[in-house]
N, C-alpha and C positions, 0 to 999 in steps of 0.2 A: 370313911367310904368302904359299901361290903364290896369283898371279892369274893368268887368261886374258882376253880380250875374246871374243864371239861374237857374231853378229848375234840369233843365239835361243837364250835355254839354258830347256830343257825340264825341268820338275822332277817325276820320277815316270817308271819305266818299264815301266807298267803298259802295256792296248793303245793307249790315246790318245798318252799319252809315246810309244808304239815307233813308232806308225805316225806320228804327226805329225813325228818328226825325221827319220824315214824321208822321206818327202816334201817335208819343207825342205829336207834338203839336195840330193835330187834336182832341186828346182828351186834350185840355186845357191845357199841359205844357210847361209852358217855356223853351224852347227849342236851343241851340247853336250847330249844328256840324260842328267841324275844320278838313279841311282839307288840307295836308303839299303843293300837288300841286296845280298851278295855273289854271290845268283845267283837265275832265277828262279821257285827249285823252295819253291814253296808248297802245300799240298794242300790241297783242295775249294774253290777260285778258279773263279770261273764258266768253262766251257769251252763253249758253246755258240757254236759258228763258224755264225753265219745265213748264206743264202745274199746278202744284202746284204754281206756282209765278202768275200764268198768272189767276188762281181762286182767288188767295188773290187781283189781280188789278180788276177784276170783283166785289169783297166785297168791294173796294174800289169806286166805279164807275167810273173808270178807262179804263178800259180792253177795250172797242172801239176805245177812241182815240188812246191808247197804241198802238194797232195793225194798226192802220194809219203808224209806224214807220216802215223802210224797214226792212224785215227781211224775214229767210228763212222757211218754216215747212217743218219738216223732224219729219214724222211717225214710220219709218220701220227702224231697225237696222239690217245691215247683218254679217257673218264674213268669208271670204275667208282661208283658209289653205289647201295650196296647190293649189288642183284643185277642191276642194269640196268648196263649198256654201252654208250656209244655213240662216234662217232669227233667232237671237235671241232675239228678240221683237219687238213687232206691238202695237204701241200706240193707231192706231185708234178705238180700241173697248173704250177705257175708260171711262167710264159718266162723264164727266166734260165738261165745255164751250169750251178748248181747247186740245183737245186729241194729241197734236202733241208734239216735242220740235221745240219752236222759236229761230234761231240762229241771234241773234243782237247783232252788236258791244257795248257792255259793256258802254262806252260814251254816245252811244245814249239813253240805260235805264238810265243812272246815270242823264243825262243832264235832261231827261225826269221827273222825281221826284224832279229835283230842280226845273225845271219851275213848276210845279204843288203846291210845296212846297210857293211857293212866296206869293200865295191866304190863307198864314196861318198864321196871326198874330202874334203867337208865334214861329216861325221857324226861325232862322236865319240861312245862312251858310256862313263859312268864308275860301274863298280858301288862298292858301298860309297862312296857320297859321299851323304852324312846333310843334307841341308839343314837350317839352325839357324835363319834370319833372310835378313830382305831387305836389300839395297843401295840406298839413297836419295840421290837428287839435287835439292833442293829437295823439293817436290811431287809428285817422278816416282818408281816401282820403276827405278832402275838396273841391277838382278842380284842376286845371291843369295850368301849366306854359305853355307858346307859343313864339315862333317868329313870327313877321308879316314884311311884307314889312314898314309899321308904326312904328317899332319898338315893343319891349316886352308885352306882354298881360297877364294878369292875368284872367281866368276866376273860379270863387267860384259857388260852384253847390255843390246841396245836393245828387246828383249822378250824379259821370262818370263811363260813357259806355265805355270800350276799342274795338274799333270795327275797330283797325287800322291794321288787318293781320295778317299774318305769323309771322312776325319781330315787333310783339309790342311793342311798346314804353312803351304803358302803362302796360301791363302783364310785361316787367323787372322791370320795377319802383315798380310795389308793389310787386315783388319778388316771384308771383305766380309759382309754382311747375309743371313742366311738365314731362308726362310719352313720351317717342319715340317710335314709334312702328317698326323704324325702315325699311323705306320702301327702297326694291329693286332695284328700277328702279328711269333714270331720263329721262327729255322728249326733243329732239329739237323739235322746231314749226317751220314752213314754209309755205311760199306759191307755188303752179305749178297754172300755168296759166291752164284754163280749155279746152280747145281745143273744135271741133269742137259737138262731142257725149258727153256728161258728166254722169257722174252714180252718180245718183240721192242719196241722201240721204247720211248715214254714213255707213263707209264700215271698218272692223279688215280688214287686211291684214298681213297671216303669211305665209311667203316662204326664205328658205335658209337661215335659222337663223336669219331672220332679220322681226321687227314686225312696220307696219307703218295703220295710222289709216286714211284717208280721209274723209274731210266733203264739202259737195259741197256747195260751195257758189255763184254758178250761173258763176261768172265773173273768178273763180278761185277755186282752191282744198287750203282749210284749212288742212295742213296736220300733224301729230303728229310720230317722229320716236323715237320709244320706246328702249332705251339705257340700260345696266345694270349700278346700281348705282356708279358713279364717275369715269365713261367712257368716258366721254364726250373729255379728251384730248387725250385719243388712238385712237378715231374715227377721231379729227380732225389731230392730227400725219401724219394718212395717207391719206390726201389731199383728195380738197374738190370732184375731180375728183372721187374718190374710195368712197366717199358718197354716190355723185349722182347714184354711178352706183349700190349699194347697196340699195338704193329707189327706184329704177327703176325695182330694182330685184325680189322685193316685189309686186310691182304695175305696171309692163307692161302699162301699159295705163299711165302713167305719160311720158313717153321716150319721147315724141315729144317736153314738153314743161319744161322737166326737168331743160335746161337752163336758164331758171327763175332764178334758184338758182345761182343768178351771183359769189357772194364770201360768207364767213362766217358772215358776217355783215348782211344776211338775213337768218339768222339761231338761232334763239333764243333758248337761254339753260333754259328748267324751270326745277329746283332743285328740287324733288318732295321728303317733307316730312309727314310722315302722326303720328301728334304729338294730345295731349288732356292734358289739364289744369287737374289736380288731385281735384282744387279749383274752380269754376269760379269766385267767390267773396270774394271780405273782406270787414270791415265798410265802406261804404261810395262809393265803385266802383263794376265795373263787367264787366267781358270779355264775348264777341258772336261772331258767326263767327268764322272765321279763327284766331282770336284771341284767341278762346278756344277750337279750333280743327282744327287744317289744315287737307286737304283731299289730296288725290292723282286724278289726273285726270281722273280714271276711272267712267265713267259714268257719268260725267261734272256736278256732284252733288253739288259742293262744294256752287254755289250760290246759291243755291235753298235752300239748309242747312240753309244756312247765313239769309237769307229772313226769312225762318221758325224760328229759333232765335228772330227774331225783332218783327215779330209780336207776339210770345209768352210772350216776355219783355214787350211788351205795354199792351197784355191780362193781363200780371199780375200785371204791376207794376205804369200803367199808370194813374188810380184813386187815391191810394194812397200817388203819387207824389204832384199830383194836390193839394191834401186836404192835404199835410202836416204829412201823417200818417205814411209814410214811413217806415220800420223794414228792420234788417241787414236779419231776416229770410224770407224775402222777397226775397229777392235776391238770396237767396239759394234756392227759388222754383223754378227758372229758370234752375238752373242747375238738377234740380230734376225732371224739366218736359222734358230737352231738351238733357240729356245727354245719354239716352237709343236709340233715333234715332241716334247720331252721334257715338255711339259703334256697334252699327249696320251694317251702312252704312260703317267704318272703316273697321270692318269684314269682310265681303262683298269683297271689295275691294282687303285686303291681301289675302284671298283666291283666287281671282283672277289673283292678282301679283305673286301667288305661286304656282299655279296649270296651267296656261295659259302661261303668259308670261316669268317668268325664265326659263322652259322648251327649249322655243324658243329659247332665248338669247343665250343657254349653250349650246345648240346643232346645229351644221349645219348639219339641215335637209334640203334634195333639196325639199321635199313633207311631210311636217309637218302632222301627223293625227290631227283631232279636238279630243281636249283633253275632258275628260272624263266629265268634269263641264259643257261646252259646249254643247255636246251631251245631257246634263240634261236638262241644260236650254231652249235648243229648239228642244227637242226631243217630245213634243205634244204643240197642241195650248193651252192648260191650262197651262201648264208651261212658253210659252210664253206671256200671259196673265198675267200671277205671277210675271215676270220680268218686262213688260213694267208699272204695278200700282208701281212696288218698285221704278224702275228711275223718274218714270213721277211723282209719288206722293209722293213717301217716305213713309216711317213709322210715325206713330203720326201724322197726316195730320195737320198744324196751318188754323184756321178762323180766320180773325178779327172781335175779340169782343170787344176793347177798343170803349166806346162810343166817336161819334161826339161831342165836346163843342162848 
């Protein structure tokens, strides 16, 4: 078995893992990131890069080059309920380098971080390294075991960070307990051609008992069809033609190109879960991002919370890891710092699910009325600015404070 020794082993090469790997190595910590896939190319992953994340890229001196990657800028978010349309958030007034959401394929974001990480001598990213278990020394986690194309790999580390998503192997093997917030929805993701006159930005459409989100991606709309939890089989049983008719009933502008959904292979199911670890750490191990708190797709904030977790983790732990003085209570400080933002976002998402989405999905209303919650959020320019700050910058915004070594 091949073995290596590092100070920090990050499991998972998603936004949290790649950002943490970069920050730790930048701060002088010997770091290995293990990613089980051979590349980052997977469709319908979250690709909303919010102003808070672009602020981090500026902190790192990477923003200008980052923005040369293909992306679309969206500053306004609209809601259409029946025949009533309102603006629910306008990010253009935020006091931040990029007052908009950048829609960018997540693989481009991750490839960018991986490419920049190659200049850091203390960072190694190993692809096709599938973590299967944890190494232990007494009651402490002391590393991980992984399968690679070159055979079994053992990575011994002073700290193992689980950033391996909502189905975290690290979390499961560490026996960390989960609190389930019971999300009442699932989502079908699919693409529909743009047509001649696209509807710019992001819009929520509610009509005839259906709820569809559209994101203008220039060449096509990225669409999310919201359905009641566990309802995917029933929708499929009605047939593809019925599904396409339901989508067009909610968004008539998609009628011209709805045939782009050729088969159910073009429709990807996202099973929504909203969970949170009771304890994010144990001796020698810490979970962040989706491994610590899964999010609903509402607001598209999952990537950005994960990045904020990574920044906070590096701020709090990098110097102590580098100097060999890391203690168990230091790991607990990450949860103390990031638990409140996760709870706030999950509470807001739950409110939207209960007060906005569930009534629409449960009642066949031809012309649903704008829910009270959205009327309050969109009723004044001040309310729109507050929601824009909440979506774009989050709560307890993190900035890079770990030193470059």
